[in-house]
Structure formats: C-alpha cells, structure tokens
C-alpha positions as CSV (number, residue, x, y, z in Angstrom):
1,X,-4.9,-13.2,16.7
2,X,-5.8,-15.0,20.1
3,X,-7.7,-13.5,22.9
4,X,-7.1,-14.4,26.1
5,X,-9.0,-13.7,29.7
6,X,-6.8,-10.6,30.4
7,X,-8.5,-8.7,27.8
8,X,-4.9,-8.6,25.6
9,X,-4.8,-9.7,22.4
10,X,-1.8,-11.0,20.8
11,X,0.2,-9.9,17.6
12,X,3.0,-10.8,16.4
13,X,5.3,-8.7,18.2
14,X,3.8,-7.8,21.4
15,X,0.1,-8.2,23.2
16,X,-2.0,-5.3,22.6
17,X,-4.4,-4.0,25.9
18,X,-8.5,-3.8,24.7
19,X,-8.2,-0.5,26.9
20,X,-5.1,0.8,24.9
21,X,-5.8,4.0,22.5
22,X,-3.8,1.6,19.9
23,X,-6.7,-1.1,20.1
24,X,-9.1,-1.8,17.6
25,X,-12.0,-4.1,17.4
26,X,-12.0,-6.5,14.4
27,X,-15.5,-5.3,13.7
28,X,-14.1,-1.7,13.6
29,X,-12.8,-0.2,9.9
30,X,-12.9,3.7,8.7
31,X,-15.8,3.5,6.6
32,X,-18.1,3.1,9.7
33,X,-20.7,5.7,10.1
34,X,-20.5,5.9,13.8
35,X,-23.5,8.6,14.6
36,X,-26.9,8.5,13.8
37,X,-26.7,12.1,11.5
38,X,-24.0,13.2,9.2
39,X,-22.6,16.6,10.0
40,X,-24.6,19.5,8.2
41,X,-24.0,23.1,8.3
42,X,-26.8,23.4,11.1
43,X,-26.4,20.5,13.6
44,X,-22.5,20.7,14.6
45,X,-23.4,20.8,18.0
46,X,-25.3,17.2,18.7
47,X,-23.0,15.5,15.8
48,X,-20.1,16.7,17.9
49,X,-21.7,15.6,21.0
50,X,-22.6,12.3,19.4
51,X,-18.7,12.0,17.9
52,X,-17.3,12.8,20.9
53,X,-19.3,10.4,22.7
54,X,-18.2,7.2,20.1
55,X,-14.7,8.5,20.4
56,X,-14.6,8.3,24.1
57,X,-16.2,4.6,24.2
58,X,-13.5,3.5,21.6
59,X,-10.9,4.9,23.9
60,X,-9.8,7.1,20.9
61,X,-10.6,10.8,21.8
62,X,-7.0,11.9,22.5
63,X,-6.5,11.6,18.8
64,X,-8.6,14.5,18.6
65,X,-8.3,16.7,21.6
66,X,-4.5,17.0,21.4
67,X,-3.8,14.4,24.4
68,X,-2.4,11.7,22.3
69,X,0.3,13.8,20.1
70,X,1.6,12.4,16.9
71,X,5.0,10.9,17.9
72,X,7.9,11.9,16.0
73,X,9.0,9.7,13.0
74,X,12.0,8.1,14.8
75,X,9.4,6.7,17.5
76,X,8.2,2.9,17.6
77,X,4.8,3.9,18.4
78,X,4.7,6.5,15.0
79,X,3.5,3.9,12.6
80,X,0.9,2.5,15.1
81,X,-0.1,5.9,15.9
82,X,-0.4,6.8,11.9
83,X,-2.8,3.7,11.2
84,X,-5.1,4.6,13.7
85,X,-5.5,8.3,13.2
86,X,-6.0,7.2,9.5
87,X,-8.9,5.3,10.6
88,X,-10.1,7.9,13.0
89,X,-9.9,10.4,10.1
90,X,-12.1,7.6,8.3
91,X,-14.8,7.8,11.0
92,X,-14.7,11.2,10.8
93,X,-14.8,12.2,6.9
94,X,-17.9,9.2,6.7
95,X,-19.8,11.1,9.1
96,X,-19.8,14.5,7.2
97,X,-21.8,15.7,4.8
98,X,-20.2,15.2,1.3
99,X,-20.3,19.2,0.5
100,X,-18.2,19.5,4.3
101,X,-15.7,16.5,3.3
102,X,-14.6,17.9,0.4
103,X,-13.0,20.6,2.4
104,X,-11.2,18.7,5.4
105,X,-10.1,15.9,3.2
106,X,-6.6,17.0,2.9
107,X,-6.3,17.3,6.1
108,X,-3.3,15.4,7.5
109,X,-4.5,14.1,11.1
110,X,-7.9,13.5,13.0
111,X,-7.0,16.4,15.3
112,X,-6.3,18.9,12.3
113,X,-10.3,18.1,10.8
114,X,-11.5,18.0,14.5
115,X,-10.3,21.8,14.7
116,X,-11.0,23.0,11.6
117,X,-14.9,21.9,12.2
118,X,-14.9,23.4,15.7
119,X,-13.4,26.5,13.7
120,X,-16.0,26.6,11.3
121,X,-18.9,25.5,13.1
122,X,-18.5,25.6,17.1
123,X,-18.4,29.3,17.8
124,X,-20.5,30.9,20.0
125,X,-23.0,32.2,17.7
126,X,-25.9,34.9,18.5
127,X,-27.0,34.6,14.9
128,X,-27.6,31.0,15.2
129,X,-29.2,31.1,18.7
130,X,-31.7,33.9,17.1
131,X,-32.6,31.4,14.4
132,X,-33.5,28.4,17.2
133,X,-35.3,31.2,19.1
134,X,-37.3,31.5,16.1
135,X,-37.9,28.1,15.9
136,X,-39.4,27.8,19.1
137,X,-42.2,30.2,18.0
138,X,-42.8,28.4,15.1
139,X,-43.2,24.9,16.6
140,X,-46.5,23.4,17.6
141,X,-47.8,20.4,18.7
142,X,-49.8,19.7,16.0
143,X,-51.4,16.3,17.2
144,X,-48.1,15.0,18.9
145,X,-48.6,13.9,22.7
146,X,-47.5,16.7,25.3
147,X,-44.3,14.5,26.0
148,X,-43.2,14.8,22.5
149,X,-43.8,18.3,21.9
150,X,-41.9,18.9,25.4
151,X,-39.1,17.1,24.0
152,X,-38.5,18.8,20.5
153,X,-38.8,22.0,22.6
154,X,-36.4,20.9,25.1
155,X,-33.8,19.9,21.9
156,X,-33.9,23.5,21.3
157,X,-33.3,24.9,24.5
158,X,-30.5,22.7,25.2
159,X,-29.2,23.7,21.5
160,X,-29.3,27.3,22.5
161,X,-28.0,26.6,25.9
162,X,-24.5,24.7,23.9
163,X,-24.3,27.5,21.2
164,X,-24.5,30.4,23.6
165,X,-24.0,29.2,27.4
166,X,-25.6,31.3,30.1
167,X,-22.9,32.5,32.5
168,X,-22.8,30.7,35.7
169,X,-21.7,32.2,39.3
170,X,-18.2,31.6,39.7
171,X,-18.2,32.4,43.9
172,X,-17.5,29.9,46.1
173,X,-20.5,28.8,48.1
174,X,-22.8,31.2,45.5
175,X,-23.4,33.8,48.2
176,X,-24.6,36.6,45.4
177,X,-27.5,34.5,43.8
178,X,-26.8,35.1,40.9
179,X,-27.0,31.9,39.4
180,X,-30.4,31.4,41.1
181,X,-31.8,34.8,39.0
182,X,-30.3,33.6,35.8
183,X,-32.0,30.3,36.1
184,X,-35.4,32.0,37.6
185,X,-35.2,34.2,33.9
186,X,-34.1,30.9,32.1
187,X,-37.2,29.6,33.0
188,X,-38.8,32.4,32.5
189,X,-37.9,33.1,29.2
190,X,-38.9,29.2,28.4
191,X,-42.7,29.6,29.8
C-alpha cells in the first residue's frame, strides 16, 4: 500500500479513504486491548463508554450501533464488511473478561456481541445504584489528597447517574423549575 497526500491509500482494486468505515490502520489487529480495563460484571458503564469512544475514534461505531448494517452476500461490500466486523469482534472479545467472553464467542457479528452485553449489563439497575450508594458511605479519605478523594466520590456519583439517570424536565424554556429542583436535591444528597 502506498499513501498519498489526500489521506487515501491504494490497494490492488481501488483507493480506500482513511476516513471510511472500511479503513484499518496497518497497526490494527484483532487481539489489541483497546480499553484500560477488561469488562467484568461490575464495570460495564465505564467499559462501554471507553469502548464507544475507541470505536468512534476508529470510525467503526456503525458496526456496533447498527448504522452500518451487514450487506447481503451478493453485495460487493459483503466480504469487506465481514473482514472489518471480524476485527471489531476481536477488539470486543479481547477487552472482555474470560468468563464473560465465553458467553459471547459464538455471536455472528460485533453488533450481536454489543447488544448482548447491553442486555446483560446495561440496564438501569436499582440494585446497582444501591450498591454504589453503599460504596459512597464506605469511601474514606484515608490520607489521600482532597482532590483524589473528591475524584473517587465523583466517579461513584457519575456511575450512579448513568445506572439510573435522574429524570429531566422536557418543557420548553423550563418554566416549571423541575430541573432546578432535581439538581438541588441531587446536590443535597451528595452533600
């Protein structure tokens, strides 16, 4: 492959745009670990956010959000799509704990893996929220700096908000002040 100034790379058949969903950098390979921590049964929200950011940066989010559907076998892009989907399946399974990985290894597409993980771990969860609130009560500064302690608390608060989001006011211009009241209640609870 030879590159030129336009961001396109030549293959045997046609140029591939580096901004295309069908472009992979030469350093990409299926067993790359793309997130800081493997997915376990209690870190789905953080893992999902990191993996979403990674896939978005690689311009591959369409493979897991359904916006780049699998073409028919007769389509010229079918084999290309299958190749890239296999790469993304490799990225996902590499970033999943071994016990969870065994449950998704027979999925046919990256989208199936993604949807399965969201069904299992991504639901709004009152028990998880309760567990997180318990961890707040057990969190201590224990000699760390104020900023480190606050950062730890803030991380737990953010996860609580993502597990069971607070309702938001939908009225135009927010004349009812519900949003303000909810924010005040959240701040009081955090205090």
